[in-house]
C-alpha positions in Angstrom: 10.5 -13.4 6.8 13.1 -11.7 5.0 13.0 -8.0 5.9 14.3 -9.0 9.2 17.5 -10.6 11.4 15.9 -11.3 14.7 19.4 -12.3 15.6 20.9 -8.6 14.9 18.4 -6.3 13.9 19.2 -3.7 16.8 22.6 -3.6 15.7 21.5 -3.6 12.0 20.0 -0.5 12.7 23.2 1.0 14.2 25.0 -0.2 11.3 22.7 1.1 8.6 22.6 4.1 9.9 26.0 4.8 10.3 26.6 4.0 6.4 24.1 6.6 5.6 25.3 10.1 4.5 24.3 12.7 6.4 21.2 14.2 4.9 19.9 17.7 5.0 16.9 16.8 6.6 18.9 15.8 9.9 19.0 19.3 10.5 17.2 20.4 13.8 14.2 22.2 12.6 12.0 22.8 15.8 9.4 24.4 14.3 8.6 21.6 11.6 8.7 19.2 13.6 6.0 20.9 15.8 3.8 22.2 12.7 0.3 20.9 12.3 -1.3 21.0 9.2 -4.5 22.8 8.4 -7.3 20.7 7.8 -10.0 22.5 5.7 -13.5 22.1 6.6 -15.2 19.1 5.4 -18.6 20.2 4.9 -17.7 22.4 2.2 -15.9 19.4 0.5 -18.5 16.9 0.5 -18.3 15.1 -2.8 -21.9 14.2 -2.8 -23.0 17.5 -3.4 -20.5 17.1 -7.2 -23.0 16.5 -10.2 -23.7 13.0 -10.8 -22.2 12.6 -14.3 -18.8 14.1 -12.7 -18.8 11.0 -9.7 -15.9 9.3 -9.8 -17.0 5.4 -10.1 -14.5 2.5 -10.2 -15.1 0.2 -13.2 -12.6 -2.6 -12.6 -9.9 -3.6 -10.4 -7.0 -6.4 -10.7 -3.8 -7.4 -8.9 -1.3 -10.1 -9.2 -0.4 -12.8 -6.5 1.5 -10.9 -3.5 4.7 -12.8 -4.7 7.4 -13.4 -1.4 11.0 -11.7 -0.9 13.7 -13.1 -3.5 10.5 -15.1 -4.5 8.3 -16.2 -7.0 8.5 -13.1 -9.0 11.9 -12.0 -8.7 12.5 -12.4 -12.0 10.2 -9.7 -13.1 10.6 -6.3 -12.7 8.5 -4.1 -11.0 7.1 -2.6 -14.3 6.7 -6.1 -15.6 4.7 -6.6 -12.7 2.6 -3.5 -13.3 1.6 -4.1 -16.6 0.0 -7.7 -15.7 -2.0 -5.8 -13.5 -3.2 -2.9 -15.6 -3.6 -5.4 -18.6 -5.9 -7.5 -16.5 -7.4 -4.1 -15.4 -8.5 -2.7 -19.2 -9.7 -6.1 -20.1 -12.0 -6.7 -17.2 -13.6 -2.7 -18.0 -14.4 -3.7 -20.9 -12.7 -1.0 -22.7 -9.8 -0.3 -25.2 -6.3 0.8 -24.2 -6.5 3.3 -26.6 -9.6 4.5 -24.2 -7.4 5.3 -21.1 -6.9 9.4 -20.9 -4.0 9.3 -18.5 -2.4 6.9 -15.5 -1.4 7.5 -12.0 0.9 4.7 -10.7 2.5 4.3 -7.5 6.2 3.1 -6.9 8.4 3.6 -4.0 12.0 1.9 -4.6 12.4 3.6 -7.7 16.2 3.1 -8.0 17.4 1.0 -10.7 13.5 0.7 -12.4 14.8 2.7 -15.4 13.0 5.9 -16.7 9.6 6.8 -15.5 8.5 3.6 -13.8 4.7 4.2 -14.6 5.6 5.0 -18.3 7.3 1.4 -18.5 4.3 -0.3 -16.6 1.4 1.4 -19.4 3.4 1.0 -22.6 4.0 -2.5 -21.5 0.5 -3.3 -20.8 -0.1 -2.5 -24.5 -1.4 0.9 -24.2 -0.8 3.3 -26.5 1.9 5.8 -26.6 -0.2 8.8 -26.4 -1.3 7.6 -22.5 0.0 10.4 -20.2 1.9 8.6 -17.1 3.3 10.1 -14.0 4.7 8.1 -11.1 3.6 8.6 -7.9 5.1 8.4 -4.3 3.7 8.8 -1.0 5.4 5.7 0.0 3.1 3.1 1.2 -0.3 5.1 0.2 1.2 5.8 -3.2 -1.2 3.3 -4.7 -4.2 4.5 -2.6 -3.1 8.1 -3.8 -2.9 7.3 -7.1 -6.4 6.3 -7.2 -7.2 10.0 -5.3 -5.6 11.7 -8.4 -7.7 9.9 -10.7 -10.8 10.5 -9.0 -9.9 14.2 -8.4 -9.3 14.7 -12.0 -12.7 13.3 -13.0 -14.3 15.1 -10.5 -12.7 18.8 -11.7 -13.9 17.5 -15.2 -10.6 16.9 -17.1 -10.6 13.6 -17.6 -13.3 10.9 -18.1 -11.3 7.3 -18.1 -8.2 7.1 -15.8 -6.0 4.5 -14.9 -4.7 4.0 -11.6 -2.8 1.6 -9.0 0.7 0.9 -7.9 3.6 -1.5 -8.4 6.6 -2.8 -6.2 9.5 -5.3 -7.0 11.2 -5.0 -3.5 13.1 -8.5 -4.9 15.0 -6.3 -7.3 15.4 -3.0 -5.2 19.4 -2.1 -5.4 22.3 -1.9 -2.7 24.2 2.0 -3.0 27.5 2.7 -3.2 26.6 6.3 -2.0 30.1 8.0 -1.8 31.1 5.8 -5.5 30.4 8.9 -7.6 33.2 11.3 -6.0 35.7 8.2 -5.4 36.6 6.6 -2.0 40.4 7.8 -1.5 41.2 5.1 1.4 39.2 2.8 3.2 36.1 0.6 2.9 33.2 1.5 1.2 29.8 0.5 2.4 26.4 -0.7 0.6 23.5 0.8 1.5 20.3 -1.6 0.9 18.0 0.6 -1.2 14.8 -1.2 0.5 15.8 0.5 3.8 16.8 3.7 2.7 14.2 4.6 0.3 11.4 2.4 1.9 11.6 1.7 5.3 14.1 4.5 6.9 12.4 7.3 9.0 14.5 10.1 7.7 13.8 12.6 10.0 14.1 10.5 13.4 17.7 9.0 11.3 16.1 5.3 12.6 14.3 2.3 10.9 10.2 2.5 10.9 10.2 -0.3 13.0 11.0 1.6 16.0 7.6 3.8 15.5 5.8 0.8 15.6 7.9 0.0 19.3 6.2 3.6 19.9 3.1 3.1 18.9 3.1 -0.2 21.2 4.6 1.9 24.2 2.0 4.7 23.6 -1.0 2.8 23.6 0.5 -0.2 26.1 0.1 -2.9 23.5 1.8 -6.1 24.9 3.6 -8.4 22.9 1.1 -11.0 23.6 -1.6 -8.5 21.8 0.2 -7.8 18.8 1.2 -11.5 18.3 -2.5 -12.6 18.6 -3.6 -10.4 16.5 -0.8 -11.6 13.6 -2.1 -15.0 14.0 -5.6 -13.8 13.2 -4.5 -12.0 10.5 -2.8 -15.1 9.2 -5.7 -17.3 9.8 -8.0 -15.0 7.9 -5.7 -15.1 5.2 -5.3 -18.5 4.5 -9.3 -19.0 5.0 -9.5 -17.2 2.5 -7.2 -17.8 0.2 -8.2 -21.7 0.6 -12.2 -20.8 0.2 -11.5 -19.2 -3.3 -12.6 -15.7 -2.0 -9.4 -13.7 -3.3 -9.6 -15.3 -6.5 -11.9 -12.4 -7.5 -9.4 -9.8 -6.9 -6.2 -11.9 -9.0 -5.1 -12.0 -12.1 -2.6 -15.2 -12.2 0.5 -14.1 -13.4 3.1 -16.8 -16.0 6.6 -16.6 -14.8 9.1 -18.1 -17.0 11.2 -21.1 -15.6 14.8 -22.3 -16.3 13.6 -25.4 -17.2 10.6 -26.4 -18.6 7.7 -24.5 -19.3 6.3 -21.2 -17.2 5.0 -21.6 -13.8 1.5 -20.2 -13.4 1.7 -18.2 -9.9 -2.5 -18.1 -8.8 -2.3 -17.1 -5.3 -0.4 -15.0 -2.8 2.2 -17.5 -1.2 3.5 -15.3 2.1 0.6 -16.2 4.0 1.5 -20.0 4.2 5.2 -19.3 4.7 5.5 -18.5 8.8 4.9 -21.4 11.4 2.2 -20.2 13.7 3.4 -21.8 16.7 7.0 -20.3 16.1 5.4 -16.7 16.4 5.6 -16.2 20.3 9.3 -17.2 20.5 10.5 -15.0 17.5 13.2 -12.2 19.1 12.1 -8.5 18.7 13.3 -7.2 15.1 14.4 -3.8 16.3 15.2 -3.5 20.0 16.3 -5.8 22.7 13.3 -5.3 24.9 11.0 -4.6 22.2 7.1 -6.3 20.6 7.3 -5.9 17.4 9.0 -8.9 15.4 9.1 -10.2 12.2 5.7 -12.1 12.1 3.9 -9.3 13.9 5.1 -6.7 11.1 4.6 -7.5 7.4 7.2 -9.3 5.1 9.1 -7.4 2.0 7.2 -8.2 -1.1 6.7 -8.1 -4.6 3.3 -7.2 -6.4 1.1 -4.9 -8.2 -2.8 -3.4 -8.3 -4.2 -1.4 -11.1 -7.9 -0.1 -11.2 -9.8 1.9 -14.1 -11.7 4.9 -12.7 -14.0 6.9 -14.6 -16.6 9.4 -14.6 -20.0 8.3 -14.1 -21.0 9.9 -17.2 -18.5 8.2 -19.0 -19.2 4.6 -17.7 -23.3 5.1 -18.9 -22.2 6.4 -21.8 -20.3 2.9 -22.7 -22.6 0.9 -21.1 -20.4 -0.4 -18.4 -21.4 -1.4 -14.7 -19.2 0.2 -12.5 -18.4 -1.6 -9.0 -18.5 1.1 -6.9 -18.7 4.9 -6.6 -15.6 6.8 -4.8 -17.4 9.2 -2.2 -15.0 10.8 -0.4 -10.9 10.7 0.3 -9.0 12.7 2.3 -4.7 12.7 3.6 -3.6 13.6 7.2 -0.4 14.2 8.3 1.4 14.3 11.8 5.1 14.3 13.1 7.0 11.0 11.2 7.5 9.2 14.2 3.8 9.2 14.9 3.0 8.0 11.4 1.5 5.0 12.4 -1.8 6.4 14.0 -2.4 9.1 10.9 -5.1 6.9 9.8 -7.2 7.8 12.6 -7.0 11.6 11.5 -7.2 10.8 7.6 -10.7 8.5 8.1 -12.6 11.3 9.5 -11.9 13.8 7.0 -12.6 11.0 4.5 -16.2 10.3 5.9 -16.7 14.1 6.0 -16.4 14.7 2.5 -18.2 11.6 1.6 -21.3 13.0 3.6 -21.3 9.6 6.0 -20.7 8.8 9.3 -18.7 6.4 10.6 -21.6 4.3 11.9 -22.3 4.3 7.8 -19.4 1.9 7.2 -19.6 -1.4 7.4 -16.7 -2.9 6.6 -12.8 -1.3 6.7 -9.2 -2.4 5.5 -6.7 -0.8 7.3 -2.9 -1.6 6.3 -1.0 -3.9 8.5 1.9 -1.8 8.4 3.0 -3.5 11.7 0.2 -5.3 14.1 0.2 -2.4 16.5 -0.4 0.0 14.0 -4.4 -1.8 13.2 -4.9 -2.2 16.8 -4.2 1.6 17.4 -6.5 2.8 14.6 -9.2 0.4 15.8 -8.5 1.5 19.3 -8.5 5.4 18.2 -11.8 4.7 15.9 -14.0 2.3 18.1 -14.2 0.1 15.1 -15.3 -3.6 15.2 -12.6 -5.8 14.9 -14.5 -8.7 13.0 -15.2 -5.7 10.5 -11.4 -4.8 9.7 -9.7 -6.6 7.4 -11.8 -9.5 7.1 -9.8 -11.6 4.5 -6.4 -10.4 6.8 -4.4 -8.2 5.7 -0.2 -6.9 5.2 1.2 -8.9 8.1 -0.2 -12.2 6.4 0.3 -10.9 3.0 2.9 -8.8 2.7 3.4 -5.9 1.8 5.3 -4.6 -1.4 5.0 -0.9 -0.7 3.8 0.5 -4.1 0.8 -1.4 -4.3 -0.4 -1.5 -1.1 -2.6 1.4 -0.7 -4.5 -0.4 -3.7 -4.5 -3.6 -3.1 -6.4 -2.8 0.3 -8.8 -1.0 -2.2 -9.8 -4.2 -4.1 -9.9 -6.2 -0.9 -12.6 -4.1 0.6 -14.6 -3.9 -2.9 -14.2 -7.6 -2.9 -15.3 -8.1 0.8 -18.5 -5.1 0.4 -19.5 -7.9 -2.6 -19.2 -11.3 -0.8 -21.1 -9.5 2.1 -23.7 -7.7 0.3 -22.5 -4.4 1.9 -22.5 -1.1 0.5 -19.9 1.2 2.3 -16.4 0.9 3.3 -13.3 2.7 4.0 -9.8 1.9 3.3 -6.8 3.7 5.1 -3.1 3.6 5.0 -0.5 5.1 6.7 2.9 6.4 5.0 6.4 7.4 6.2 6.7 10.6 6.9 4.0 11.2 9.4 1.5 10.3 6.5 -2.1 8.9 5.7 -4.7 8.3 3.3 -8.1 6.9 3.8 -10.8 6.6 0.8 -14.5 5.9 1.4 -16.5 3.4 -1.3 -20.0 3.0 -2.3 -20.3 -0.8 -3.8 -22.8 -0.5 -7.1 -22.5 -4.1 -8.3 
């Protein structure tokens, strides 16, 4: 998988660290590192106490297939990918683009994308210039946080029809010449990888986030064999779901122009079939010489986009639309950056309390597989049944387009709830810097 060099990753972390300019965030801030956020009393925030008309409902979702790094979507910008998902979500909702009152869309590695990536995607999808657009960057949770912003605006009575989602083209992220603007007086300059610098680097501890995954494995005692077994199961579930056509309802195919001949139609997630399961146990650690996190039990770099149309229940009813789900509750949690891996276990209880449901009410979960150990640790902390988590596989198998993933797992959860004839589901995702987001959904159709 492309983001790791299993021969030299331990050295490449050190090389990347040396190439980066010293950041103000590297200054020692002991009070900051020990501070813990105050969480408001959940009972006072129950979304079930809101008037029915102001309930936030999801009317439609759509996502592109997830493309491989430098693969089938490499010729498409992040915003063009976003436009594909947006156009499909609006069409599936059965509304006109002019009905959208505002848009919140996640994008993480925005360098080189151009001004206002969310705006580009919305206009590229054919929506009118009158739609206000905001780009959201909560790292891996950006796509989910965008849906949460949409729901909050609806519940507050500020909007009735909101577009949300996220997109990423990791294939097109640039490299940086950090000191080029002021000039190089003598010696060589160093290219810094924008994907790593802005998407995968723990700036507070000056290390690759893969080392945070290593710490999580050590803290919980998860052996390499357990992580590999989880990864293999993720690949198997994903492959089975794809081959059975179970993911088709989530996906809008994308036509990609080719140098010769007509356009190619990309209809399925391709990363799932790029790994030889038999070779997984033999892979070298990716981040430290004696580590347990590898290129196979961590997700790859990828390209993709997700979009959803979120409405007030009143607006959906007035248009004669049948929502697919109601957003019951959501929440964010945060802790020290190095322990971001377990932040979902804090966000999920908060979201459940706000939704007014208990953990036992939740029939299926989606937990973003930032690493195999992230899902393992949070399942253990929350006491979840593995058979009801990531039923169709997760990011280890599909890949992790970081601006998209938080939205992707919402769409995947809704698909599972429908196929299993279940009612309540919860999706959660950790994000760099120590945070996590979680959302609780009730299937309506």
